[in-house]
BAFI-3210 file (N, C-alpha, C; in Angstrom, 3 decimals, decimal comma, padded with zeros to 6 digits):
// residues 253
n [1|2|3|4|5|6|7|8|9|10|11|12|13|14|15|16|17|18|19|20|21|22|23|24|25|26|27|28|29|30|31|32|33|34|35|36|37|38|39|40|41|42|43|44|45|46|47|48|49|50|51|52|53|54|55|56|57|58|59|60|61|62|63|64|65|66|67|68|69|70|71|72|73|74|75|76|77|78|79|80|81|82|83|84|85|86|87|88|89|90|91|92|93|94|95|96|97|98|99|100|101|102|103|104|105|106|107|108|109|110|111|112|113|114|115|116|117|118|119|120|121|122|123|124|125|126|127|128|129|130|131|132|133|134|135|136|137|138|139|140|141|142|143|144|145|146|147|148|149|150|151|152|153|154|155|156|157|158|159|160|161|162|163|164|165|166|167|168|169|170|171|172|173|174|175|176|177|178|179|180|181|182|183|184|185|186|187|188|189|190|191|192|193|194|195|196|197|198|199|200|201|202|203|204|205|206|207|208|209|210|211|212|213|214|215|216|217|218|219|220|221|222|223|224|225|226|227|228|229|230|231|232|233|234|235|236|237|238|239|240|241|242|243|244|245|246|247|248|249|250|251|252|253]
n.u [-012,601|-010,015|-007,385|-006,399|-004,290|-002,891|-000,905|-001,646|-000,411|000,932|001,646|003,484|003,991|006,600|007,473|009,477|009,935|008,496|005,052|004,668|006,350|005,432|003,077|003,669|004,900|002,648|001,051|002,527|002,737|000,036|000,595|000,768|002,482|005,219|006,205|008,024|008,506|011,000|012,331|014,318|016,760|017,818|019,178|017,556|015,321|016,541|016,920|014,049|012,940|014,640|013,448|010,904|011,365|011,972|009,846|008,909|008,122|007,881|010,038|010,768|012,670|012,168|013,649|012,152|010,913|007,869|006,744|007,679|006,001|006,872|009,029|007,483|005,921|007,869|008,318|006,458|005,870|008,070|007,776|005,413|006,148|007,722|006,189|004,536|003,236|001,264|-000,632|-002,098|-002,826|-002,600|-000,997|-001,010|001,151|003,486|004,588|005,036|005,512|007,131|008,205|007,359|005,426|004,197|001,146|001,131|004,053|004,449|006,326|005,281|006,617|007,025|004,602|003,431|005,767|004,617|001,862|002,281|003,758|002,223|-000,552|-000,458|001,484|-000,310|-002,271|-000,594|000,685|-001,271|-002,934|-000,893|-001,062|-003,229|-003,293|-002,257|-003,635|-005,879|-009,369|-011,448|-009,319|-007,568|-007,196|-005,622|-005,431|-003,327|-004,202|-004,917|-004,999|-004,695|-006,031|-008,740|-008,701|-007,567|-004,692|-001,632|000,751|001,456|000,636|-001,065|-000,740|-000,044|-002,376|-004,298|-003,389|-003,773|-006,250|-007,069|-006,716|-008,405|-010,980|-010,112|-010,099|-012,345|-013,788|-012,448|-013,239|-016,158|-015,760|-014,214|-015,593|-017,574|-015,654|-015,075|-013,105|-012,100|-011,729|-010,347|-009,558|-007,016|-006,881|-004,781|-003,800|-001,751|000,752|003,654|006,861|007,847|009,261|008,294|007,026|009,382|010,841|009,285|007,842|009,228|010,329|009,986|008,046|005,758|003,928|002,530|000,859|-000,211|-001,524|-003,878|-005,192|-008,075|-007,849|-005,540|-002,948|-000,129|-000,837|000,576|002,736|001,439|-001,356|-002,277|-002,076|-003,721|-006,030|-005,670|-005,581|-007,942|-009,466|-008,118|-008,492|-010,949|-012,448|-013,253|-014,144|-016,850|-017,056|-016,138|-014,845|-014,353|-013,223|-010,948|-010,465|-008,061|-006,979|-007,565|-009,522|-009,370|-010,227|-013,376|-016,065]
n.v [-010,255|-008,505|-006,899|-003,551|-000,938|000,611|003,553|004,682|006,188|005,338|005,800|004,327|003,756|002,763|001,031|-001,038|-003,257|-006,621|-006,451|-003,981|-004,185|-005,958|-005,675|-003,356|-004,660|-006,347|-004,090|-002,791|-005,280|-004,787|-002,678|-000,333|002,979|003,080|004,919|004,193|004,364|004,636|003,732|002,819|-000,183|000,508|-001,094|-002,876|-001,493|-000,672|-002,987|-003,634|-001,814|-002,563|-005,000|-004,236|-002,492|-004,390|-005,784|-004,129|-001,576|001,700|002,969|004,214|005,173|006,551|008,184|008,291|010,025|009,164|010,157|012,590|015,803|017,848|016,647|014,527|016,167|017,156|014,772|013,805|015,880|015,766|012,821|013,321|014,826|013,527|011,712|012,923|014,861|014,029|011,697|008,969|006,731|005,952|004,384|003,825|002,454|002,491|001,723|000,491|-001,514|-000,730|-001,260|-003,950|-002,933|-002,844|-001,128|-000,079|000,642|002,188|004,830|008,312|009,267|006,604|005,541|007,819|007,772|005,122|005,827|008,090|006,744|005,120|006,069|009,075|009,352|008,316|010,540|012,475|011,882|011,479|014,130|015,708|014,285|014,286|017,240|016,553|014,400|013,458|013,626|010,833|009,384|006,697|005,616|003,514|002,354|001,077|-001,047|-003,116|-006,747|-006,789|-004,156|-005,062|-007,584|-006,232|-007,202|-008,598|-009,602|-007,029|-004,845|-002,754|000,265|-000,046|-001,532|000,703|002,082|001,507|000,905|003,440|004,069|002,826|004,510|006,656|006,195|005,570|008,284|009,795|008,528|009,429|012,161|012,430|011,503|013,068|013,977|011,452|009,756|007,039|005,417|002,955|000,450|-002,284|-004,817|-006,849|-010,104|-012,968|-012,511|-013,866|-013,440|-011,174|-008,463|-007,623|-009,735|-011,404|-009,731|-009,294|-011,541|-013,826|-017,122|-019,364|-019,240|-019,482|-021,797|-022,070|-020,090|-020,505|-022,802|-021,807|-020,705|-020,723|-021,340|-022,719|-021,972|-019,460|-015,778|-014,427|-011,556|-011,260|-012,120|-009,884|-007,932|-008,750|-007,796|-005,248|-004,631|-004,984|-002,848|-000,604|-000,759|-000,882|-002,906|-002,012|000,109|001,478|001,094|002,094|002,886|000,658|-002,407|-004,762|-007,716|-010,044|-012,624|-015,310|-016,443|-015,886|-014,123|-012,645|-010,298]
n.w [-019,103|-020,278|-018,112|-018,820|-018,809|-020,225|-020,628|-018,371|-015,205|-012,227|-009,080|-006,129|-003,098|-000,862|-002,995|-003,365|-002,167|-001,164|-000,837|-002,088|-004,184|-005,462|-006,056|-007,827|-010,162|-010,979|-012,182|-014,208|-015,961|-016,824|-018,143|-017,450|-016,206|-013,967|-010,955|-008,325|-004,564|-001,996|001,558|002,713|001,743|-000,907|-002,811|-003,600|-004,406|-006,875|-008,404|-008,330|-010,382|-012,470|-012,959|-013,413|-015,846|-017,332|-017,984|-019,781|-018,983|-018,389|-015,689|-012,318|-009,632|-006,322|-003,447|-000,338|002,733|003,569|005,967|006,420|005,118|003,584|002,020|000,517|-000,860|-002,697|-003,765|-005,114|-006,813|-008,278|-009,532|-010,722|-012,652|-014,244|-015,367|-017,634|-016,274|-014,641|-012,213|-012,405|-010,427|-007,472|-004,916|-001,514|000,237|001,872|005,120|008,407|011,364|013,283|016,229|018,362|021,273|024,684|025,729|028,319|028,428|026,429|024,675|023,949|021,598|020,214|019,833|017,968|016,021|015,094|013,974|012,137|010,221|009,069|009,015|008,548|006,803|004,544|004,421|003,524|001,077|-000,427|-000,366|-001,669|-004,157|-005,328|-006,101|-008,855|-009,836|-012,287|-012,715|-012,287|-011,464|-009,324|-006,124|-003,715|-000,570|001,874|004,467|007,247|008,665|011,070|011,605|012,035|013,463|015,555|015,802|016,811|019,583|021,519|019,294|019,436|018,784|016,154|014,988|015,487|013,941|011,591|011,409|011,490|008,845|007,414|007,958|006,857|004,141|003,717|004,470|002,477|000,171|000,091|-000,292|-002,643|-004,668|-006,521|-008,246|-009,646|-008,553|-007,395|-004,403|-001,976|000,278|001,272|003,336|004,044|005,341|006,438|004,749|003,121|002,130|002,583|003,769|006,490|007,546|008,206|009,442|012,001|012,337|012,256|010,505|011,959|013,054|011,293|010,375|012,587|012,508|009,942|010,373|011,428|009,200|007,622|004,653|004,859|003,964|003,258|002,320|-000,528|-002,162|-004,573|-004,398|-002,867|-004,704|-007,106|-005,887|-005,963|-008,652|-009,729|-008,157|-009,317|-011,992|-014,866|-014,167|-011,402|-011,421|-010,438|-007,628|-004,720|-001,312|000,000|001,355|000,816|001,994|002,429|003,161|003,598|004,892|007,385|009,088|009,005|007,526]
ca.u [-012,420|-008,595|-007,409|-005,498|-003,703|-001,745|-001,229|-001,945|000,314|001,064|002,949|003,421|004,924|007,173|007,035|010,687|009,845|007,413|003,882|004,822|007,244|004,456|001,467|004,025|004,981|001,346|000,407|003,071|002,201|-000,905|000,866|000,963|003,896|005,461|007,111|008,119|009,163|011,490|012,911|015,544|016,541|017,853|019,537|016,244|014,609|017,056|016,283|012,804|012,903|015,167|012,462|009,829|011,540|012,160|008,487|008,607|007,620|008,870|009,606|011,676|012,387|012,757|014,174|011,033|010,608|006,507|006,360|007,850|005,317|007,998|009,857|006,465|005,517|008,538|008,866|005,309|006,094|009,082|007,259|004,444|007,179|008,374|005,139|003,787|002,728|000,016|-000,533|-003,921|-003,207|-001,694|-001,135|-000,391|001,726|004,281|004,137|005,845|005,450|008,289|008,576|006,334|005,587|002,644|000,402|001,376|005,176|004,935|006,473|004,981|007,273|006,663|003,085|003,618|006,226|003,597|000,714|002,669|004,522|000,954|-001,798|-000,005|002,092|-000,945|-002,617|000,449|000,862|-002,887|-003,159|-000,233|-001,259|-004,620|-003,088|-001,758|-004,591|-007,089|-010,575|-011,397|-008,313|-007,830|-006,333|-005,752|-004,698|-002,858|-004,590|-004,181|-005,877|-004,518|-007,224|-010,058|-009,007|-006,561|-003,185|-000,977|001,137|002,299|000,700|-001,968|-000,549|-000,425|-003,637|-005,034|-003,101|-004,454|-007,801|-007,523|-006,588|-009,816|-011,739|-009,352|-010,496|-014,367|-014,478|-012,172|-014,127|-017,521|-014,913|-013,761|-017,021|-017,674|-014,687|-014,941|-011,858|-012,372|-010,727|-010,668|-008,130|-006,863|-006,819|-003,890|-003,645|-000,360|001,443|005,105|007,955|007,710|010,360|007,350|006,898|010,533|011,362|008,360|006,995|010,097|009,666|010,133|006,499|004,855|003,611|001,594|-000,229|-000,810|-002,600|-005,122|-006,059|-009,077|-007,476|-004,681|-001,760|000,013|-000,723|002,025|002,042|000,473|-002,671|-002,389|-001,597|-004,607|-007,239|-005,381|-005,753|-009,542|-009,841|-007,538|-008,757|-012,324|-013,386|-013,726|-015,181|-017,978|-016,610|-015,556|-015,106|-014,571|-012,083|-010,550|-010,158|-007,187|-006,537|-007,331|-010,568|-008,714|-011,343|-014,636|-016,708]
ca.v [-009,149|-008,328|-005,561|-002,812|000,051|001,736|005,107|005,151|006,106|004,980|006,078|003,564|004,437|001,623|000,011|-001,729|-004,662|-007,214|-006,155|-002,910|-004,537|-007,292|-004,532|-002,469|-005,486|-006,495|-003,052|-003,002|-006,288|-004,395|-001,523|001,228|003,491|002,898|005,454|003,508|005,283|003,597|004,626|001,957|-000,803|001,281|-001,582|-003,441|-000,268|-000,495|-004,286|-003,631|-000,765|-003,033|-005,758|-003,498|-002,186|-005,831|-006,061|-002,997|-000,666|002,862|002,952|005,318|005,163|007,832|008,097|009,104|009,400|009,708|011,164|014,479|016,156|018,540|015,721|014,029|017,161|017,131|013,665|013,687|016,492|014,718|011,942|013,739|015,800|012,162|011,018|013,686|015,771|013,455|010,564|008,359|005,776|006,095|003,226|004,289|001,381|002,698|001,177|-000,344|-002,077|-000,174|-002,501|-004,174|-002,778|-002,907|000,278|000,856|001,482|002,525|006,247|009,110|009,151|005,279|005,830|008,938|007,321|004,412|006,666|008,639|005,973|003,849|006,898|010,377|009,244|008,206|011,783|013,542|011,378|011,348|015,187|016,039|013,603|015,185|018,040|016,116|013,373|013,637|012,952|009,544|008,684|005,687|005,402|002,344|002,554|-000,454|-001,136|-004,716|-007,566|-006,183|-003,276|-005,908|-008,177|-005,950|-007,678|-009,712|-009,028|-005,441|-003,922|-001,789|001,119|-000,691|-001,866|001,975|003,238|000,618|001,167|004,836|004,144|002,562|005,790|007,700|005,752|005,693|009,404|010,101|008,095|010,312|013,740|012,706|011,053|014,044|013,846|010,184|009,332|005,969|005,103|001,794|-000,072|-003,546|-005,055|-008,009|-010,864|-013,191|-012,600|-014,007|-013,093|-009,682|-008,094|-007,457|-011,169|-011,710|-009,236|-009,168|-012,960|-015,504|-018,191|-020,632|-019,056|-019,302|-023,117|-021,950|-019,073|-021,159|-023,698|-021,290|-019,744|-021,754|-022,189|-023,356|-021,336|-018,115|-015,397|-013,803|-010,221|-011,520|-012,140|-008,491|-007,474|-009,145|-006,892|-003,679|-004,458|-004,881|-001,805|000,550|-000,993|-000,540|-003,640|-001,788|001,623|001,576|000,417|002,958|003,252|-000,754|-003,076|-006,149|-008,518|-011,004|-013,211|-016,612|-016,980|-015,872|-013,102|-012,699|-009,448]
ca.w [-019,522|-019,859|-017,492|-019,540|-018,290|-020,824|-020,597|-017,036|-014,601|-010,986|-007,844|-005,437|-001,870|-000,710|-003,971|-003,836|-001,935|-000,503|-001,505|-002,738|-005,114|-006,132|-006,945|-009,005|-011,257|-011,596|-012,870|-015,272|-016,866|-017,330|-019,148|-016,266|-015,898|-012,705|-009,966|-006,817|-003,547|-000,786|002,178|002,687|000,653|-001,963|-003,839|-003,897|-005,316|-008,194|-008,757|-008,495|-011,410|-013,525|-013,374|-014,353|-017,107|-018,068|-018,575|-021,184|-018,269|-017,966|-014,316|-011,916|-008,021|-006,145|-002,052|000,250|003,748|003,820|007,314|005,985|004,370|002,450|001,329|000,021|-001,501|-003,687|-004,516|-006,007|-007,929|-009,249|-010,049|-011,770|-014,119|-014,850|-016,005|-018,153|-015,290|-014,056|-011,497|-012,394|-009,641|-006,400|-004,043|-000,302|000,852|003,148|006,388|009,331|012,625|013,875|017,250|019,441|022,529|025,139|025,844|029,437|028,526|025,044|024,916|022,964|020,542|019,246|019,264|016,965|014,962|014,194|013,544|011,179|009,189|008,554|008,519|008,311|005,548|003,430|004,139|002,682|-000,343|-001,027|-000,371|-003,120|-005,534|-005,797|-006,898|-010,129|-010,322|-013,395|-012,500|-012,608|-010,757|-008,131|-004,749|-002,879|000,496|002,468|006,155|007,492|009,354|012,553|012,032|011,887|015,012|017,218|015,919|017,577|020,810|021,178|018,106|019,478|017,973|014,728|014,664|015,467|012,913|010,430|011,326|010,865|007,296|006,933|008,094|006,027|002,934|003,493|003,999|001,142|-001,010|-000,168|-000,400|-004,029|-005,624|-007,330|-009,170|-009,737|-008,276|-006,365|-002,569|-001,525|001,096|001,428|004,564|004,242|006,456|006,724|003,546|003,309|000,968|002,790|005,169|007,572|008,458|008,033|010,723|013,229|013,075|012,181|009,777|012,693|013,592|010,094|010,244|013,713|012,042|008,482|010,955|011,965|008,157|006,872|003,591|005,041|003,504|003,685|001,116|-001,208|-002,533|-005,873|-003,847|-002,634|-006,303|-007,684|-005,627|-006,418|-010,337|-009,646|-007,928|-010,291|-013,582|-015,112|-013,276|-010,242|-011,498|-009,518|-006,272|-003,849|-000,154|000,370|002,005|000,545|003,229|001,994|004,646|003,312|005,485|008,966|009,222|008,187|007,968]
c.u [-010,565|-008,261|-006,137|-005,337|-002,565|-002,126|-001,476|-000,576|000,246|002,021|002,431|004,560|005,299|007,294|008,425|010,514|008,572|006,025|004,027|005,610|006,115|003,477|002,256|004,432|003,713|000,660|001,294|003,239|000,987|-000,964|001,133|002,335|004,128|006,628|006,579|008,895|009,921|012,593|014,388|015,692|017,137|018,751|018,586|015,344|015,077|016,873|014,819|012,514|013,513|014,196|011,500|010,315|011,790|010,892|007,902|008,108|008,352|008,837|010,869|011,388|013,045|012,821|012,806|010,713|009,135|005,748|006,451|007,059|006,252|008,486|008,641|006,213|006,266|008,565|007,865|005,085|007,148|008,573|006,254|004,933|007,690|007,363|003,942|002,726|001,186|-000,024|-002,237|-003,857|-002,094|-002,178|-000,081|000,093|002,687|003,893|004,846|005,264|006,029|009,199|007,260|006,483|003,953|002,726|001,212|003,190|005,851|004,912|005,629|005,543|007,215|005,460|003,033|004,012|005,075|002,551|001,223|003,058|003,079|-000,296|-001,288|000,633|001,287|-001,899|-001,692|000,601|-000,320|-003,003|-002,328|-000,534|-002,309|-004,316|-002,651|-002,595|-005,561|-008,436|-010,752|-010,150|-008,448|-006,539|-006,518|-004,891|-004,408|-003,357|-003,912|-005,253|-006,010|-005,911|-008,581|-010,109|-007,877|-005,239|-002,689|-000,330|001,999|002,076|-000,403|-001,481|-000,643|-001,483|-004,654|-005,015|-003,930|-005,906|-008,212|-007,090|-007,755|-010,915|-011,202|-010,265|-011,758|-014,430|-014,028|-012,811|-015,614|-016,778|-014,558|-014,884|-016,815|-016,653|-014,331|-013,990|-012,481|-011,282|-011,170|-009,093|-008,264|-006,704|-006,035|-003,812|-002,089|-000,013|002,773|005,362|007,914|008,873|009,617|007,499|008,258|011,097|010,628|007,866|008,157|009,537|009,577|008,490|005,402|003,913|002,256|000,580|-000,807|-001,882|-003,674|-006,005|-006,863|-008,410|-006,261|-003,296|-001,487|-000,274|000,765|001,591|001,662|-000,817|-003,193|-002,558|-002,839|-005,599|-006,856|-005,773|-007,266|-010,030|-009,205|-007,976|-010,294|-013,253|-014,193|-014,177|-015,685|-017,961|-015,737|-015,885|-015,151|-013,270|-011,933|-009,868|-009,400|-006,417|-007,128|-008,478|-010,228|-009,472|-012,325|-015,249|-017,955]
c.v [-008,817|-006,838|-004,782|-001,455|000,922|002,731|005,694|005,236|006,179|005,532|005,168|003,684|003,083|000,397|-001,037|-003,165|-005,165|-006,766|-005,300|-003,286|-005,480|-006,443|-003,960|-003,637|-006,091|-005,229|-003,079|-004,065|-005,706|-003,151|-000,277|001,510|003,423|004,203|005,029|004,523|003,984|004,242|004,187|000,866|-000,344|000,215|-002,493|-002,937|-000,836|-001,809|-004,080|-002,839|-001,593|-004,209|-005,387|-003,015|-003,227|-006,167|-004,828|-001,936|000,653|002,892|003,708|005,004|006,380|007,458|008,835|008,852|009,930|010,231|012,519|014,924|017,029|017,623|015,024|015,128|017,148|016,329|013,322|014,369|016,234|013,425|012,052|014,125|014,709|011,444|011,927|014,773|015,248|011,927|010,049|007,507|006,046|005,140|003,505|002,580|001,254|002,244|000,516|-000,699|-001,034|-000,997|-003,041|-003,856|-002,492|-001,303|000,726|001,183|001,813|004,288|007,008|009,162|007,931|005,561|006,976|008,677|006,315|005,224|007,053|007,865|005,137|005,203|008,291|010,591|009,085|009,698|012,748|013,039|011,802|012,917|016,046|015,195|014,021|016,420|017,854|014,786|013,742|013,115|011,643|008,740|007,423|005,561|004,203|002,376|000,919|-000,364|-002,656|-005,242|-007,092|-004,771|-003,980|-006,872|-007,649|-006,418|-008,406|-008,870|-007,642|-004,941|-003,061|-000,607|000,937|-000,594|-000,612|002,443|002,781|000,537|002,623|005,037|003,745|003,482|006,455|007,323|005,886|007,595|010,064|010,022|009,075|011,646|013,601|012,098|011,912|014,128|012,529|009,461|008,469|005,761|004,105|001,335|-001,350|-003,894|-006,777|-008,810|-011,471|-013,478|-012,753|-013,571|-011,513|-009,453|-007,848|-008,567|-011,377|-011,003|-009,528|-010,545|-013,883|-016,321|-019,288|-020,478|-019,100|-020,635|-022,769|-021,112|-019,751|-022,266|-022,889|-020,308|-021,010|-022,353|-022,770|-023,332|-020,068|-017,577|-014,783|-012,616|-010,731|-011,537|-010,840|-008,002|-007,539|-007,794|-005,484|-003,446|-004,635|-003,358|-000,530|000,561|-000,774|-001,572|-003,125|-000,150|001,986|001,172|001,430|003,114|001,846|-000,772|-004,451|-006,740|-009,907|-011,435|-014,396|-017,117|-016,659|-015,143|-012,881|-011,050|-009,749]
c.w [-019,624|-019,266|-018,449|-018,828|-019,006|-020,696|-019,444|-016,071|-013,032|-009,827|-006,738|-004,066|-001,288|-001,525|-004,366|-003,367|-001,241|-001,297|-002,617|-004,165|-006,196|-006,687|-008,335|-010,314|-011,626|-012,294|-014,072|-016,431|-017,441|-018,208|-018,891|-016,337|-014,375|-012,072|-008,533|-005,892|-002,706|-000,112|002,643|001,470|-000,640|-003,405|-004,239|-004,948|-006,668|-008,977|-009,239|-009,967|-012,763|-013,977|-013,940|-015,388|-018,135|-018,721|-019,348|-020,324|-018,275|-016,389|-013,668|-010,152|-007,326|-004,116|-001,126|001,605|004,136|004,862|007,043|005,133|003,211|001,517|000,129|-001,140|-002,730|-004,297|-005,520|-007,228|-008,940|-010,197|-011,092|-013,104|-014,768|-015,813|-016,513|-017,479|-014,529|-013,323|-011,477|-011,263|-008,610|-005,251|-002,732|000,390|001,801|004,308|007,249|010,714|013,515|015,129|017,773|020,895|023,538|025,631|026,734|029,479|027,330|025,310|023,895|021,776|019,616|018,771|018,032|015,552|014,243|013,341|012,414|009,835|008,525|008,188|007,980|006,712|004,152|003,063|003,272|001,677|-000,727|-001,386|-001,779|-004,159|-005,888|-006,561|-008,503|-010,902|-011,252|-012,437|-012,892|-012,153|-009,752|-007,270|-004,086|-001,613|001,192|003,930|006,455|008,197|010,635|013,058|012,088|013,533|015,856|017,031|016,767|018,987|020,592|020,189|018,230|018,883|016,242|014,406|014,501|014,232|011,375|010,215|010,909|009,099|006,714|007,144|007,143|004,606|002,526|003,401|002,944|000,087|-001,320|-000,661|-002,152|-005,120|-006,559|-008,642|-010,070|-009,640|-006,666|-005,143|-002,306|-000,834|000,770|002,703|004,691|005,367|006,371|005,501|003,849|002,030|001,210|003,842|006,474|008,505|008,685|009,534|012,017|013,835|012,746|011,332|010,713|013,180|012,334|010,203|011,674|013,246|010,973|009,064|010,940|010,517|007,977|005,487|003,531|004,440|003,775|002,348|000,881|-001,934|-003,941|-005,396|-003,832|-003,979|-007,014|-007,414|-006,262|-007,829|-010,374|-009,353|-008,920|-011,646|-013,768|-014,547|-012,190|-010,498|-010,835|-007,943|-005,671|-002,142|000,614|000,774|001,459|001,647|002,585|002,952|004,530|004,260|007,056|009,572|008,666|008,763|008,698]
res [x|x|x|x|x|x|x|x|x|x|x|x|x|x|x|x|x|x|x|x|x|x|x|x|x|x|x|x|x|x|x|x|x|x|x|x|x|x|x|x|x|x|x|x|x|x|x|x|x|x|x|x|x|x|x|x|x|x|x|x|x|x|x|x|x|x|x|x|x|x|x|x|x|x|x|x|x|x|x|x|x|x|x|x|x|x|x|x|x|x|x|x|x|x|x|x|x|x|x|x|x|x|x|x|x|x|x|x|x|x|x|x|x|x|x|x|x|x|x|x|x|x|x|x|x|x|x|x|x|x|x|x|x|x|x|x|x|x|x|x|x|x|x|x|x|x|x|x|x|x|x|x|x|x|x|x|x|x|x|x|x|x|x|x|x|x|x|x|x|x|x|x|x|x|x|x|x|x|x|x|x|x|x|x|x|x|x|x|x|x|x|x|x|x|x|x|x|x|x|x|x|x|x|x|x|x|x|x|x|x|x|x|x|x|x|x|x|x|x|x|x|x|x|x|x|x|x|x|x|x|x|x|x|x|x|x|x|x|x|x|x|x|x|x|x|x|x|x|x|x|x|x|x]
***
C-alpha cells in the first residue's frame, strides 16, 4: 500500500532540524502540507522550508516557544489559518535535555524547565490543536528510550519527562477515541545527525554506544520518520495508545 497524505495538513513542533526535519520531509513526500515550528536555528528552519517546497509541498515555519501556552495558542491559530482552518496531523517533537545534572544538585528551575519543554509543551500544543483538528486526526508524541531505561548520566529529569509523555499519550488515546483521533508515541534510541547527540553525546563517543546496539548501527531521522508515516496514514488507523521502540534492539519491551 502506498502512503498517500494528499490534502492532509500537518504541524510539527521542532520541525526545523534533526528528527523533526526528517519527519517533515517524509510527510511532504507523501503529499502532506506542512507547518513547522522552531525555537532557535532560524536559518535551518528557512532551509527546511525551502527543501519542503522543493518537494512540491506547501510549507511554512513559525517561531515558537512551546513552553509558553499563550504563544502556542497564537501559533496554532496562525498555522491552522494557513492550512484552510484545520490541522489533521500533530507531531509533538519539540524537546530538549537542557543540561545534565545529578538529582541531589538539581535546581527547581532546571527540573521545571525540563518537564516543561518535553511534557508541558506536548500538552499545550495538543490542547490548542484539538480545537482545529477534525475527527479522524492523528497525534504523535516524541518520547525517548530514556523513558524506558532511565537514560544516561545526569538525565533523571529528562527520563521522567519522557516517561510522562508516554502516560500522556495513553490517557489521551482513550479520551479521543470517540472522535477517532489516534494518539501514539515514539521512543527513539541513538539517532545521529541530530543536534541532540551532537551537543550532549559527542561524536567521539558514538562508537561505544553503537557497540552496545544489537543491530550494530546508529539510527537516523528517516528511521523515526518511517514510524510516524505508519501512525498518521491509513496503515495505522486502528492503532492507538502505542509506543514505537525505535532503538536497533537496544531495549526490548
